[in-house]
C-alpha positions in Angstrom: 0.2 0.1 -0.1 1.5 3.3 -1.0 0.8 6.4 0.8 0.0 9.8 -1.6 0.6 13.2 -0.3 -2.8 15.2 -0.3 -2.7 19.0 -0.3 -5.3 21.3 0.3 -6.2 21.7 -3.2 -6.4 17.8 -3.8 -8.6 17.7 -0.8 -11.0 20.3 -2.3 -11.0 18.8 -5.7 -11.8 15.2 -4.4 -14.8 16.7 -2.2 -16.0 18.8 -4.9 -16.0 15.6 -7.4 -17.6 13.3 -4.6 -20.5 16.1 -4.3 -21.3 17.7 -7.6 -24.2 19.4 -6.1 -21.5 21.7 -4.2 -20.2 24.5 -6.1 -16.1 24.3 -5.7 -15.7 27.9 -4.0 -18.1 26.6 -1.2 -16.0 23.6 -0.8 -12.9 25.8 -0.9 -14.2 28.0 2.0 -15.6 25.1 4.1 -12.1 23.3 3.8 -10.3 26.9 4.7 -12.7 27.3 7.6 -12.1 23.9 9.0 -8.3 24.0 8.9 -8.2 27.6 10.4 -10.5 26.2 13.2 -8.0 23.0 13.8 -5.0 25.8 13.9 -6.7 27.9 16.3 -7.6 25.0 18.4 -4.0 23.6 18.5 -2.8 27.3 19.2 -4.8 27.3 22.3 -3.4 24.0 23.5 -6.5 22.2 22.8 -7.0 18.6 21.3 -8.9 17.8 18.4 -10.6 14.5 17.9 -12.1 13.3 14.8 -14.0 10.3 15.8 -13.3 7.1 14.1 -10.3 8.8 12.3 -7.7 10.4 14.1 -6.8 13.0 16.7 -4.2 15.9 16.8 -2.6 17.2 19.9 0.7 19.5 20.7 3.6 17.6 21.7 6.0 19.8 23.5 9.7 19.2 22.6 11.8 20.9 25.6 14.9 22.8 25.3 17.9 20.4 24.5 21.5 20.1 23.3 21.8 19.1 19.9 24.7 18.9 17.7 25.8 20.6 14.4 26.9 17.6 12.0 29.1 19.9 10.0 31.1 21.4 12.6 30.4 18.7 15.4 29.8 21.3 17.8 27.0 21.4 20.5 24.0 24.0 19.8 20.9 24.7 21.8 17.7 23.6 20.1 14.9 25.8 21.1 11.8 24.7 23.0 8.8 24.2 20.5 5.5 22.5 20.2 4.8 20.6 17.4 1.4 19.0 16.2 1.1 15.2 16.6 -1.3 13.0 14.5 -2.5 9.9 16.2 -4.7 7.5 13.9 
């Protein structure tokens, strides 16, 4: 089984093809609103759950020491929060 990358425009096109009664600009606006709401929820440190499909949550990566492989010197890697997808 191969996985295929799906970008926003591909998603809009697939939804439009499966729902010919919906105009593509309306599908595009709905997808944009959904993604904006997901970004806002994750930005507020909320978890997103799509029942029967997946969940998204933020995982905090703490400040740590890393290594620059070109110079072999230690560097500090800043703390950051990354979205985590769980099927």
